[in-house]
C-alpha positions in Angstrom: 0.1 0.0 0.0 3.0 2.5 1.0 4.5 1.9 -2.8 0.9 2.4 -4.6 0.2 5.2 -2.5 3.6 6.9 -2.9 3.1 6.1 -6.5 -0.2 7.8 -6.8 1.1 11.0 -4.9 4.0 11.2 -7.1 1.7 11.4 -10.2 -0.6 13.9 -8.7 2.3 16.0 -7.2 5.0 16.0 -9.9 3.0 18.2 -12.6 2.5 20.7 -10.0 6.1 20.9 -8.7 7.3 21.0 -12.3 5.2 24.0 -12.9 6.2 25.8 -9.9 9.7 25.1 -10.9 9.5 26.3 -14.3 7.9 29.5 -13.0 10.8 30.0 -10.6 13.5 29.2 -13.2 12.0 31.2 -16.0 13.2 34.7 -14.9 16.5 33.3 -14.3 17.2 31.0 -17.2 14.6 32.0 -19.6 11.5 30.2 -20.6 13.1 27.8 -23.3 15.7 26.6 -20.7 13.4 26.5 -17.8 11.0 24.4 -19.9 14.2 22.0 -20.7 15.3 21.5 -17.5 11.7 20.6 -16.0 11.2 18.3 -19.0 14.8 16.6 -17.9 13.9 16.3 -14.3 10.5 14.9 -15.0 11.7 12.2 -17.2 14.4 11.4 -14.7 11.7 11.5 -12.0 9.4 9.0 -14.1 12.4 6.6 -14.7 13.0 6.2 -11.0 9.4 5.6 -10.5 9.0 3.3 -13.3 12.0 1.3 -11.9 10.7 1.3 -8.3 7.5 0.1 -9.5 9.3 -2.9 -11.6 11.6 -3.6 -8.7 9.0 -3.8 -5.8 5.6 -4.9 -7.9 6.0 -6.3 -11.3 9.3 -8.2 -10.7 8.1 -9.9 -7.8 4.8 -10.8 -9.4 6.5 -12.4 -12.6 8.9 -14.3 -10.4 5.6 -15.6 -8.4 4.0 -16.6 -11.8 7.1 -18.2 -13.0 7.4 -20.0 -9.5 3.7 -21.1 -9.6 4.3 -22.8 -13.1 7.3 -24.3 -11.7 5.4 -26.1 -9.0 2.5 -27.0 -11.5 5.1 -29.0 -13.6 6.2 -30.5 -10.4 9.0 -28.5 -9.0 9.5 -27.7 -5.4 7.7 -24.9 -3.8 10.8 -22.9 -2.8 11.0 -19.5 -1.3 11.5 -16.4 -4.0 14.8 -14.4 -4.0 12.9 -11.1 -3.8 9.4 -10.5 -2.6 9.2 -6.8 -3.2 6.4 -5.1 -0.9 5.4 -7.0 2.4 2.0 -7.6 1.0 3.3 -9.5 -2.2 5.6 -11.3 0.3 2.5 -12.3 2.3 0.8 -13.3 -1.1 3.7 -15.1 -2.3 4.0 -17.0 0.9 0.6 -17.9 1.1 0.9 -19.4 -2.6 4.0 -21.6 -1.5 2.1 -22.6 1.6 -0.9 -23.7 -0.3 1.4 -25.3 -2.9 3.4 -27.3 -0.3 0.0 -28.6 1.1 -1.4 -29.6 -2.3 2.0 -31.4 -3.0 1.7 -32.9 0.5 -1.6 -34.2 -0.3 -0.8 -35.6 -3.6 2.1 -37.7 -2.3 0.0 -38.8 0.5 -2.8 -40.1 -2.0 -0.1 -41.7 -3.9 1.6 -43.5 -1.1 -1.6 -44.5 0.7 -2.9 -46.1 -2.5 0.6 -47.8 -3.2 0.4 -49.4 0.1 -3.2 -50.3 0.1 -2.7 -52.1 -3.3 0.3 -53.8 -2.2 -1.0 -55.0 1.1 -4.1 -56.2 -0.8 -2.2 -58.3 -3.1 -1.3 -61.2 -0.9 -5.0 -61.9 0.1 -6.2 -61.8 -3.6 -3.6 -63.9 -4.7 -4.7 -66.6 -1.9 -8.4 -65.9 -3.1 -7.3 -66.6 -6.5 -5.2 -69.8 -5.7 -8.0 -71.0 -3.9 -10.8 -70.5 -6.5 -8.4 -72.3 -9.1 -8.1 -75.3 -7.0 -11.6 -75.5 -6.5 -12.3 -75.0 -10.0 -10.2 -78.1 -10.4 -12.5 -80.1 -8.2 -15.6 -82.0 -9.3 -18.2 -79.7 -7.7 -21.9 -79.5 -7.7 -23.2 -77.0 -10.1 -24.1 -74.6 -7.6 -20.9 -74.6 -6.1 -19.3 -74.4 -9.5 -21.3 -71.3 -10.0 -20.1 -69.7 -6.7 -16.8 -70.4 -7.3 -16.9 -68.8 -10.7 -18.0 -65.7 -9.1 -15.4 -65.6 -6.5 -12.9 -65.8 -9.3 -14.6 -63.3 -11.3 -14.6 -60.9 -8.3 -11.2 -61.4 -7.7 -9.9 -60.4 -11.4 -12.2 -57.4 -11.1 -10.7 -56.4 -7.6 -7.1 -57.1 -9.3 -8.4 -54.5 -12.1 -9.5 -51.8 -9.9 -6.2 -52.2 -7.7 -4.2 -51.5 -11.0 -6.6 -48.8 -12.2 -6.1 -47.0 -8.8 -2.4 -47.1 -9.0 -2.8 -45.6 -12.5 -5.0 -42.7 -11.4 -3.1 -42.0 -8.4 0.2 -41.9 -10.9 -1.8 -39.7 -13.5 -2.2 -37.1 -10.7 1.6 -36.4 -11.0 3.1 -34.3 -13.9 5.6 -36.6 -14.6 5.1 -36.7 -18.6 6.5 -33.4 -19.7 8.0 -33.2 -23.3 6.8 -33.1 -26.7 6.1 -35.6 -29.4 4.2 -36.1 -32.6 1.6 -38.7 -33.4 3.7 -40.4 -35.9 6.0 -41.3 -33.0 3.3 -43.3 -31.1 1.7 -45.2 -34.5 3.8 -48.1 -34.6 3.3 -49.3 -31.0 -0.1 -48.2 -31.0 -0.9 -50.2 -34.3 1.0 -53.3 -32.7 -0.9 -53.4 -29.7 -4.3 -52.9 -31.1 -4.1 -55.0 -34.4 -8.0 -55.8 -34.2 -8.7 -52.3 -35.0 -8.1 -50.0 -38.1 -6.2 -46.8 -37.1 -6.0 -44.1 -39.8 -4.4 -40.7 -39.3 -4.7 -37.2 -40.6 -2.1 -34.8 -39.9 0.6 -36.8 -37.8 3.4 -34.1 -37.7 1.8 -31.5 -35.5 4.0 -31.4 -32.1 2.1 -31.9 -29.1 3.4 -30.8 -25.6 3.3 -33.9 -24.1 6.1 -36.6 -23.6 5.5 -39.9 -25.7 4.9 -41.8 -22.4 2.1 -39.8 -21.4 0.4 -39.7 -25.1 0.4 -43.5 -25.3 -1.3 -43.7 -21.9 -3.8 -41.5 -23.2 -4.4 -43.2 -26.8 -4.1 -46.6 -25.0 -7.2 -46.1 -23.1 -9.1 -44.3 -25.6 -8.5 -46.9 -28.4 -9.0 -49.7 -26.0 -12.6 -48.3 -25.1 -13.3 -48.0 -28.7 -12.3 -51.8 -29.3 -14.6 -52.9 -26.1 -17.4 -50.8 -27.8 -17.4 -52.7 -30.9 -15.8 -50.2 -33.2 -13.8 -51.4 -36.1 -12.2 -48.0 -37.3 -10.7 -45.2 -35.2 -9.2 -41.8 -36.8 -6.6 -39.9 -35.2 -6.1 -36.4 -36.4 -4.0 -33.2 -34.9 -4.0 -29.7 -35.7 -3.5 -26.0 -34.1 -6.1 -23.3 -33.2 -3.7 -20.3 -33.1 -1.3 -21.4 -30.5 -3.3 -24.0 -29.0 -2.7 -27.7 -30.3 -5.3 -30.5 -30.4 -5.8 -33.7 -31.2 -9.3 -35.7 -32.1 -9.9 -39.3 -31.6 -12.8 -40.4 -33.5 -14.4 -44.2 -33.7 -17.3 -45.7 -35.9 -18.7 -47.3 -32.7 -22.3 -47.4 -31.2 -21.5 -43.9 -29.4 -22.4 -42.5 -26.3 -26.0 -42.0 -25.3 -26.9 -38.2 -24.2 -27.5 -39.6 -20.7 -24.1 -41.2 -20.2 -22.1 -38.4 -22.0 -22.2 -36.3 -18.7 -20.9 -39.1 -16.8 -18.2 -40.8 -19.0 -15.3 -39.1 -17.1 -16.6 -40.0 -13.7 -14.3 -42.7 -11.9 -16.3 -46.2 -11.9 -18.8 -45.4 -14.3 -19.1 -48.0 -16.8 -21.6 -49.7 -19.2 -19.7 -53.2 -19.4 -19.5 -53.9 -15.5 -20.7 -57.4 -16.1 -17.7 -58.1 -19.0 -15.2 -56.7 -16.6 -15.1 -52.8 -17.2 -13.7 -50.8 -14.3 -15.0 -47.5 -15.5 -11.6 -46.0 -14.9 -10.1 -45.6 -18.1 -11.5 -42.1 -19.1 -10.9 -40.9 -15.5 -7.2 -41.8 -15.8 -7.1 -39.8 -19.2 -8.8 -36.9 -18.0 -6.7 -36.9 -14.7 -3.4 -37.1 -16.5 -4.3 -34.9 -19.1 -5.2 -32.2 -16.4 -2.2 -32.7 -14.4 -0.3 -31.6 -17.5 -2.5 -28.6 -18.5 -4.8 -30.3 -21.0 -8.3 -30.6 -21.5 -10.4 -33.3 -22.9 -14.0 -33.1 -24.1 -16.6 -35.3 -25.6 -18.0 -33.6 -29.1 -21.1 -34.4 -30.5 -20.6 -36.5 -34.1 -24.2 -36.2 -35.6 -24.9 -39.9 -35.4 -23.0 -43.1 -34.5 -19.5 -43.0 -33.3 -17.4 -41.0 -30.7 -15.3 -38.2 -30.7 -13.1 -36.9 -28.1 -11.2 -33.6 -28.6 -7.9 -32.8 -26.7 -6.5 -29.4 -26.2 -3.1 -28.9 -25.1 
């Protein structure tokens, strides 16, 4: 407040002082020299005022913005070298404290998820082994059905634990980099040979590492395959400074009611066939952690199209 008040006061008072000094110097030096002296003094005073504002306000704010971007990319919330005014210092410290708390929460969630999934491996392995032994025995039809239900539940639990680890890992911005769609095509086509993958523009640089883009494409293509799609079209481009990518399939599409819930964790229409409902949630979480957005677009008929803005 002191800097802002002083700056406003200087802006108001400087013209008045300039006029008074000009009137005082005019009889001594003449009107022209008086104007030159006053103009030079005003220019120097403006430079000093501008430097003070830059030093005390603009530079610390720019440093805080850069630090926030550094933290968003996974960096540590270290203190700034220069805070400027006390008010900006309080703001910067509040931002750094908030970032530290959020990072601690993220690490706690990931650590807890890793611990829980590790601890549940042993009982699930025991359940799977017992179910396999029982399936090898001659059991009544009712007992066989019960054992099959137990085995299916164990497989679903394993899938859910794997998805929980993936979504916890997706919250961390670990896929910084740049890649092109063409860099992912060989691996993608080798992994999903049952579906035809066509590509439009594949040379657009996308601000996401190949490891991250493969996670995104892997889940989207896998969903298309499981929905019965036979063809998928990938395309990239740029709207001004914003790169984008679309993933379009020729499957049955998504109903209007389900479209509002597709990114919710555990939402699936294929629960009976082993779906976990975590694929799109993992994709959205990973993209948000890297400053990207994904949305479901209208196709005007059958099929599904997802648009990603980087």
